[in-house]
C-alpha positions in Angstrom: 34.3 -24.5 -84.2 36.6 -26.6 -86.4 35.7 -28.5 -89.5 38.1 -31.5 -89.5 38.9 -32.3 -93.2 42.5 -33.7 -92.9 42.4 -37.4 -93.8 45.1 -38.2 -91.2 43.3 -36.4 -88.4 40.0 -38.1 -89.4 41.7 -41.5 -89.1 43.0 -40.4 -85.7 39.5 -39.3 -84.6 38.2 -42.7 -85.7 40.6 -44.5 -83.4 39.8 -42.1 -80.5 36.1 -42.7 -80.9 36.6 -46.4 -80.8 38.0 -46.1 -77.3 34.8 -44.3 -76.2 32.2 -47.0 -77.0 29.3 -47.4 -76.7 28.2 -43.7 -76.5 30.3 -42.8 -79.5 28.9 -45.5 -81.8 26.8 -43.2 -84.0 29.5 -40.7 -84.6 32.1 -43.5 -85.0 30.0 -45.1 -87.7 29.6 -41.8 -89.6 33.4 -41.1 -89.4 34.2 -44.6 -90.6 32.1 -43.9 -93.7 33.8 -40.6 -94.2 37.1 -42.3 -94.1 36.0 -45.0 -96.6 34.9 -42.8 -99.6 32.4 -40.6 -97.9 29.4 -41.7 -100.0 26.9 -39.6 -98.0 28.9 -36.4 -98.3 29.4 -35.9 -94.6 31.9 -33.8 -92.6 33.0 -33.5 -89.0 32.7 -30.4 -86.7 34.5 -30.2 -83.4 34.9 -27.7 -80.7 38.7 -28.2 -80.7 41.5 -30.5 -81.8 42.9 -32.9 -80.7 41.5 -32.5 -77.2 37.9 -32.2 -78.3 35.0 -32.1 -75.9 32.2 -32.4 -78.5 31.9 -33.7 -82.1 29.1 -33.5 -84.6 28.8 -35.1 -88.0 26.7 -33.3 -90.6 26.1 -33.0 -94.4 28.7 -31.1 -96.3 27.4 -27.6 -97.0 27.9 -28.0 -100.7 25.9 -31.2 -100.8 22.5 -30.9 -102.6 19.9 -30.7 -99.9 16.1 -31.1 -99.7 15.0 -29.0 -96.7 12.1 -31.3 -96.0 14.4 -34.4 -96.0 15.1 -35.1 -92.3 16.3 -38.6 -93.2 19.3 -37.3 -95.0 19.7 -34.1 -93.0 20.8 -36.0 -89.9 23.4 -35.0 -87.4 25.2 -37.5 -85.1 26.5 -36.2 -81.7 29.0 -37.3 -79.2 30.4 -35.2 -76.3 32.7 -35.5 -73.3 31.3 -32.3 -71.9 27.6 -31.5 -72.6 28.3 -27.7 -72.2 30.7 -28.0 -75.1 28.0 -29.6 -77.2 25.6 -26.8 -76.3 28.1 -24.2 -77.3 28.6 -25.9 -80.7 24.8 -25.9 -81.2 24.6 -22.2 -80.4 27.4 -21.2 -82.8 26.0 -19.6 -85.9 27.2 -22.0 -88.6 27.2 -25.5 -87.1 23.5 -26.5 -87.6 21.2 -25.5 -90.5 18.2 -24.4 -88.5 16.2 -23.6 -91.7 15.6 -27.2 -92.6 13.7 -30.2 -91.1 16.5 -32.4 -89.6 17.4 -35.0 -87.1 19.8 -35.1 -84.2 21.0 -38.6 -83.1 23.1 -39.9 -80.3 23.5 -42.3 -77.4 23.7 -39.8 -74.6 20.5 -38.7 -72.8 21.6 -35.1 -72.0 21.7 -34.2 -75.7 17.8 -34.3 -75.7 17.3 -31.5 -73.1 20.1 -29.4 -74.5 19.0 -29.8 -78.1 15.4 -29.1 -77.2 16.3 -25.9 -75.3 18.3 -24.5 -78.1 15.8 -25.5 -80.7 12.8 -24.0 -78.9 14.6 -20.6 -78.6 14.8 -20.8 -82.4 11.1 -21.7 -82.6 11.5 -25.2 -83.9 9.1 -28.0 -83.0 10.9 -31.0 -81.6 9.8 -34.7 -81.6 11.8 -37.2 -79.6 11.8 -40.9 -79.6 14.2 -43.3 -77.7 15.1 -46.9 -78.4 17.1 -49.7 -76.9 20.6 -49.6 -78.4 21.9 -53.0 -79.7 25.3 -54.3 -80.4 25.9 -57.7 -82.1 28.6 -60.0 -80.8 31.2 -61.1 -83.3 29.6 -63.6 -85.8 32.3 -66.2 -86.0 30.5 -68.9 -88.0 28.8 -68.7 -91.4 25.0 -68.2 -90.8 23.0 -71.3 -91.4 21.5 -71.2 -94.9 20.0 -74.7 -94.8 16.5 -73.3 -95.0 17.4 -71.9 -98.4 18.8 -75.2 -99.9 15.8 -75.5 -102.2 16.1 -72.7 -104.8 14.3 -70.3 -104.6 14.3 -68.6 -102.1 17.9 -67.2 -102.3 20.0 -65.0 -100.1 21.4 -61.9 -101.9 21.4 -58.1 -101.4 19.0 -55.2 -102.2 18.9 -53.2 -105.3 17.8 -49.6 -105.8 14.7 -50.9 -107.6 13.6 -52.4 -104.3 13.4 -48.9 -102.6 9.7 -48.5 -103.3 8.8 -51.7 -101.4 11.0 -50.7 -98.5 9.4 -47.2 -98.4 5.9 -48.8 -98.3 6.7 -51.2 -95.5 8.8 -49.0 -93.2 7.0 -47.4 -90.3 9.1 -44.3 -90.9 8.5 -44.2 -94.6 5.7 -43.6 -97.1 7.0 -40.3 -98.6 9.1 -39.0 -101.4 12.0 -38.1 -99.2 12.2 -41.5 -97.6 12.1 -43.2 -101.0 15.1 -41.2 -102.2 16.9 -41.8 -98.9 16.4 -45.6 -99.0 17.6 -45.7 -102.6 20.7 -43.9 -101.6 21.3 -46.2 -98.6 21.0 -49.2 -100.9 23.4 -47.7 -103.4 26.0 -46.8 -100.8 26.0 -49.3 -98.0 25.8 -53.1 -97.3 22.4 -54.8 -97.3 21.0 -58.4 -97.2 17.8 -59.8 -98.4 16.0 -63.1 -99.2 14.2 -63.2 -102.6 11.3 -65.4 -103.6 10.9 -67.4 -106.9 9.9 -64.2 -108.7 13.0 -62.4 -107.5 11.1 -60.1 -105.1 12.5 -59.3 -101.6 10.6 -61.0 -98.8 13.0 -60.3 -95.9 15.7 -57.7 -95.6 17.9 -55.4 -93.6 20.2 -52.5 -94.7 22.7 -50.1 -93.3 22.3 -46.4 -92.7 24.7 -43.4 -92.9 25.8 -44.1 -89.3 26.7 -47.7 -90.0 23.6 -48.8 -88.1 21.6 -51.9 -89.2 18.1 -50.6 -89.9 14.7 -51.4 -91.5 14.9 -55.1 -90.7 11.6 -56.4 -92.0 9.9 -59.6 -93.3 6.7 -59.6 -95.2 3.9 -61.0 -93.0 3.2 -64.1 -95.3 6.9 -65.1 -95.0 7.4 -64.9 -91.3 8.2 -67.8 -89.0 10.6 -69.3 -91.6 13.9 -68.1 -90.0 14.5 -65.4 -92.6 14.8 -62.5 -90.1 17.5 -64.4 -88.1 19.4 -65.3 -91.3 19.3 -61.8 -92.7 20.4 -60.2 -89.4 23.3 -62.5 -88.8 24.4 -62.3 -92.4 24.4 -58.5 -92.4 26.1 -58.3 -89.0 28.9 -60.6 -90.3 29.2 -58.6 -93.5 29.7 -55.4 -91.5 32.1 -57.0 -89.1 34.2 -58.4 -92.0 34.6 -54.8 -93.2 35.7 -53.5 -89.7 32.4 -51.9 -88.9 30.6 -52.3 -85.6 27.3 -54.2 -86.0 24.8 -52.0 -84.2 21.1 -51.5 -84.2 18.1 -50.0 -82.4 14.8 -51.4 -81.3 11.7 -49.9 -79.8 10.9 -51.0 -76.2 7.5 -52.5 -77.3 8.8 -54.5 -80.3 8.6 -57.8 -78.4 9.2 -60.0 -81.5 12.4 -58.1 -82.5 13.7 -58.1 -78.9 13.1 -61.8 -78.6 14.9 -62.4 -81.9 17.9 -60.2 -80.9 18.2 -62.1 -77.6 18.3 -65.4 -79.4 21.1 -64.0 -81.6 23.1 -63.1 -78.4 22.9 -59.4 -79.3 23.8 -57.1 -76.4 21.4 -54.5 -75.2 23.6 -51.6 -74.4 23.4 -49.6 -71.1 22.9 -46.4 -73.0 19.8 -45.6 -75.2 19.6 -44.3 -78.7 17.8 -41.0 -79.0 16.5 -39.5 -82.2 15.1 -35.9 -82.3 13.3 -34.6 -85.4 13.3 -30.8 -85.5 11.0 -28.8 -87.7 11.1 -25.0 -88.3 7.9 -23.1 -87.6 7.4 -22.4 -91.3 7.3 -26.1 -92.1 5.1 -27.2 -89.2 1.7 -26.1 -90.6 
């Protein structure tokens, strides 16, 4: 196991991962954020360098950690050889198995390997898979004609909006998620439409893997074109900063899939997999 903390090598790794799209997208996004200030206090672990076969991004050991916060305690995985990934998992100091955490990636074999190692360590594993999405380059400025009358107005989220996002997110509704969303808003690009009182009515933000997430419009403000405007604006904002504009969508989310197709977003051949792992002493 190697912890890659040399800035020159991390930039080299970023370039290498870019040539391994789309399966490397999650790790690539995390490494890009590390190379641009590292606001989420991440680090990179590899089996070897420079001819690596597996790479994992994780929270730095010295970062303050809530052991119940699987949102922040998230590992991104990419491998060229799944056995090399398994060997990294089995090494003593790569994963903190005493916390509730996530493993994310775009390669299906990581699910069975991760489950097998976790079950030996008596952790419960919940898996969910999504369609993986990549936005085409947004060349033109998104059409804001529907906002010509002010309000509403197009802007970005603030930390004060985290409570609303926590209440409306299907994955939210708890203290850990509230803190996580506030950190995402503080660290990464976001876009929202606000009403005449200044309250968000439609939004999307970016997570620690440079993934567009929690795209949502309040029910009473739907069918006004806000979701389309927000998605295109955030995709363009990410692309202008050199980031890939990527996202995930559940197979049964017909409305979102229809919207993404209308935006010419590409449904990738690989799928996004998220595993949430819980030690036995937290399961009760």
